[in-house]
C-alpha positions as CSV (number, residue, x, y, z in Angstrom):
1,X,7.5,11.8,-19.2
2,X,5.6,8.6,-20.2
3,X,2.0,9.2,-21.2
4,X,-1.0,7.3,-19.8
5,X,-2.2,6.4,-23.3
6,X,1.3,5.0,-24.2
7,X,1.3,2.5,-21.3
8,X,-2.2,1.2,-22.0
9,X,-1.4,1.0,-25.7
10,X,1.6,-1.2,-24.9
11,X,-0.6,-3.5,-22.8
12,X,-3.2,-3.8,-25.6
13,X,-0.6,-4.5,-28.2
14,X,1.2,-7.0,-26.0
15,X,-2.1,-8.9,-25.6
16,X,-2.8,-8.8,-29.3
17,X,0.7,-10.0,-30.3
18,X,0.3,-13.1,-28.1
19,X,-3.3,-13.8,-29.2
20,X,-5.1,-12.5,-26.2
21,X,-7.8,-10.0,-25.4
22,X,-6.9,-7.5,-22.6
23,X,-8.9,-9.6,-20.2
24,X,-7.4,-12.8,-21.5
25,X,-3.9,-11.5,-20.9
26,X,-4.8,-10.5,-17.4
27,X,-6.2,-14.0,-16.7
28,X,-3.1,-15.6,-18.2
29,X,-0.9,-13.5,-15.8
30,X,-2.9,-14.6,-12.8
31,X,-4.7,-11.2,-12.4
32,X,-8.3,-10.4,-12.1
33,X,-9.8,-10.6,-15.7
34,X,-11.1,-7.0,-15.4
35,X,-7.6,-5.5,-14.5
36,X,-7.0,-4.1,-18.0
37,X,-10.6,-3.4,-19.0
38,X,-11.1,0.0,-20.7
39,X,-13.5,1.0,-17.9
40,X,-10.7,0.6,-15.4
41,X,-8.4,3.1,-17.1
42,X,-10.1,6.2,-15.8
43,X,-12.1,6.9,-12.6
44,X,-15.7,8.1,-12.7
45,X,-14.3,11.6,-11.8
46,X,-12.2,11.5,-15.0
47,X,-8.9,10.9,-13.2
48,X,-6.3,8.8,-15.1
49,X,-5.8,5.4,-13.6
50,X,-2.4,3.7,-14.3
51,X,-1.6,0.0,-14.4
52,X,0.5,-1.1,-11.4
53,X,4.1,-2.0,-11.7
54,X,3.3,-5.5,-10.4
55,X,0.6,-6.1,-13.0
56,X,3.0,-5.0,-15.8
57,X,5.7,-7.3,-14.4
58,X,3.2,-10.2,-14.4
59,X,2.2,-9.9,-18.0
60,X,5.8,-9.6,-19.1
61,X,6.5,-12.8,-17.2
62,X,3.4,-14.5,-18.6
63,X,4.3,-13.7,-22.2
64,X,8.1,-13.8,-22.0
65,X,8.3,-10.3,-23.4
66,X,11.3,-8.1,-22.7
67,X,11.3,-4.5,-21.6
68,X,12.4,-3.5,-25.1
69,X,9.4,-5.3,-26.7
70,X,7.0,-3.7,-24.2
71,X,8.2,-0.1,-24.8
72,X,8.2,-0.7,-28.6
73,X,4.4,-1.3,-28.3
74,X,3.9,2.2,-26.9
75,X,4.6,3.7,-30.3
76,X,1.4,5.0,-31.9
77,X,2.2,3.9,-35.4
78,X,5.0,2.9,-37.8
79,X,6.2,6.5,-37.9
80,X,4.9,7.7,-34.6
81,X,6.4,7.8,-31.1
82,X,9.9,9.0,-30.2
83,X,12.4,6.3,-29.0
84,X,16.0,6.7,-28.3
85,X,18.8,4.6,-26.7
86,X,19.5,5.5,-23.2
87,X,22.5,4.3,-21.0
88,X,22.0,1.2,-18.9
89,X,24.2,1.6,-15.9
90,X,24.8,-0.9,-13.0
91,X,24.8,0.2,-9.4
92,X,28.5,-0.6,-9.1
93,X,29.3,1.5,-12.1
94,X,27.1,4.3,-10.8
95,X,29.3,4.5,-7.7
96,X,32.5,4.7,-9.6
97,X,34.1,7.9,-10.8
98,X,33.6,9.0,-14.5
99,X,30.1,7.9,-15.0
100,X,28.3,11.0,-13.8
101,X,29.0,14.7,-13.6
102,X,28.3,16.8,-10.5
103,X,24.6,17.3,-11.6
104,X,24.0,13.6,-11.8
105,X,24.0,13.5,-15.6
106,X,25.6,10.4,-17.2
107,X,28.8,11.2,-18.9
108,X,31.6,9.3,-20.7
109,X,30.7,5.9,-22.0
110,X,31.5,2.2,-21.6
111,X,27.9,1.2,-20.8
112,X,25.2,-0.8,-22.5
113,X,22.1,0.9,-24.0
114,X,18.4,0.1,-24.2
115,X,15.7,1.6,-26.3
116,X,13.1,3.6,-24.4
117,X,10.4,6.2,-25.2
118,X,11.5,9.8,-24.9
119,X,10.8,11.0,-21.3
120,X,11.6,14.6,-22.1
121,X,15.0,14.4,-20.4
122,X,18.0,14.0,-22.6
123,X,20.0,12.9,-19.6
124,X,17.7,10.1,-18.6
125,X,19.3,6.7,-18.0
126,X,18.4,3.2,-16.9
127,X,19.9,1.9,-13.6
128,X,20.0,-1.8,-12.7
129,X,19.1,-2.3,-9.0
130,X,21.5,-4.2,-6.7
131,X,20.6,-5.5,-3.2
132,X,17.4,-5.9,-1.3
133,X,17.0,-2.5,0.5
134,X,14.0,-1.6,-1.8
135,X,12.2,-4.9,-1.6
136,X,9.4,-5.6,-2.2
137,X,9.0,-2.5,-4.4
138,X,12.3,-3.1,-6.3
139,X,14.2,-6.3,-6.4
140,X,17.8,-7.2,-7.2
141,X,18.1,-7.0,-11.0
142,X,15.1,-4.7,-11.6
143,X,15.8,-1.8,-14.0
144,X,14.6,1.7,-13.2
145,X,14.5,4.7,-15.4
146,X,16.0,7.8,-13.8
147,X,15.4,11.4,-14.8
148,X,18.0,13.8,-13.3
149,X,16.0,16.9,-14.4
150,X,12.7,15.8,-12.9
151,X,11.6,17.7,-9.8
152,X,11.9,15.8,-6.6
153,X,9.2,15.9,-3.9
154,X,8.4,14.2,-0.7
155,X,7.2,10.7,-1.3
156,X,9.1,10.3,-4.6
157,X,11.3,7.2,-5.2
158,X,14.8,8.4,-5.9
159,X,18.4,7.5,-6.6
160,X,20.9,9.2,-4.3
161,X,24.7,9.3,-4.7
162,X,26.9,10.4,-1.8
163,X,30.3,12.1,-2.1
164,X,31.7,8.8,-0.8
165,X,30.5,7.0,-3.9
166,X,27.5,5.2,-2.3
167,X,24.5,4.8,-4.6
168,X,21.1,3.9,-3.2
169,X,17.5,3.7,-4.2
170,X,15.2,5.0,-1.5
171,X,11.9,7.0,-0.9
172,X,12.4,10.6,0.0
173,X,10.6,11.2,3.3
174,X,11.7,14.7,4.1
175,X,14.1,17.4,2.7
176,X,15.3,20.5,4.5
177,X,18.1,22.9,3.9
178,X,20.5,20.8,5.9
179,X,19.2,17.2,5.9
180,X,17.6,14.6,3.7
181,X,15.6,11.8,5.2
182,X,15.4,8.6,3.2
183,X,13.2,5.5,3.8
184,X,14.0,2.0,2.6
185,X,11.1,-0.2,1.6
186,X,12.7,-3.1,3.3
187,X,12.3,-2.5,7.1
188,X,15.5,-4.4,7.8
189,X,17.5,-1.5,6.3
190,X,15.6,1.3,8.2
191,X,15.8,5.0,7.6
192,X,18.8,7.0,6.4
193,X,19.4,10.6,7.3
194,X,22.1,12.4,5.3
195,X,23.6,15.9,5.5
196,X,23.0,17.8,2.3
197,X,26.7,18.6,1.9
198,X,27.4,14.8,1.8
199,X,25.2,14.2,-1.2
200,X,26.6,14.5,-4.7
201,X,23.2,14.3,-6.4
202,X,19.6,13.1,-6.1
203,X,17.4,12.1,-9.1
204,X,13.8,10.8,-9.4
205,X,12.8,7.4,-10.6
206,X,10.2,7.8,-13.3
207,X,9.7,4.1,-14.4
208,X,10.6,0.6,-13.4
209,X,10.7,-2.7,-15.3
210,X,10.4,-5.8,-13.1
């Protein structure tokens, strides 16, 4: 999994590379200047505080940096950090036969790859979102990092593939021995209730680039 220190290191280095302080970068992106202050990175109780996906998306837009550049800044030093290329799969590809095994692990080939820090799952992959069912959380064209081996709990954002080949990004609302209830972020798409036997696999989203 990504570490708290890695993400904040990437923000600091992104700011430095573009000639900003952390507060200057926040201001440039239209955020509150204190958004990335070191005092905001941990609560008074010592709980880790993570930057929001929206704030990361805004600083990437403000600087013109790519996902690859951002994740490269997470590396601790010239020889530190562990990066590897992971598959980048489109939603249409994900629904076709031959791209995943029964456990939801990517298999075969024919896809692009992107560099990403090691998330502790050799089967992790990137999936490009299609459609608007997860707006405003995820938009068409966003890239999410999926970990098939990560545990899935209520409230997690997940990718689900049905035996019929449908692939969807949803929030897991409830899971029983027979049913899985999924919630779309876009109210126009409503809730989905699927029988467990109709699901090929379900995997947790662990990161998103917007």
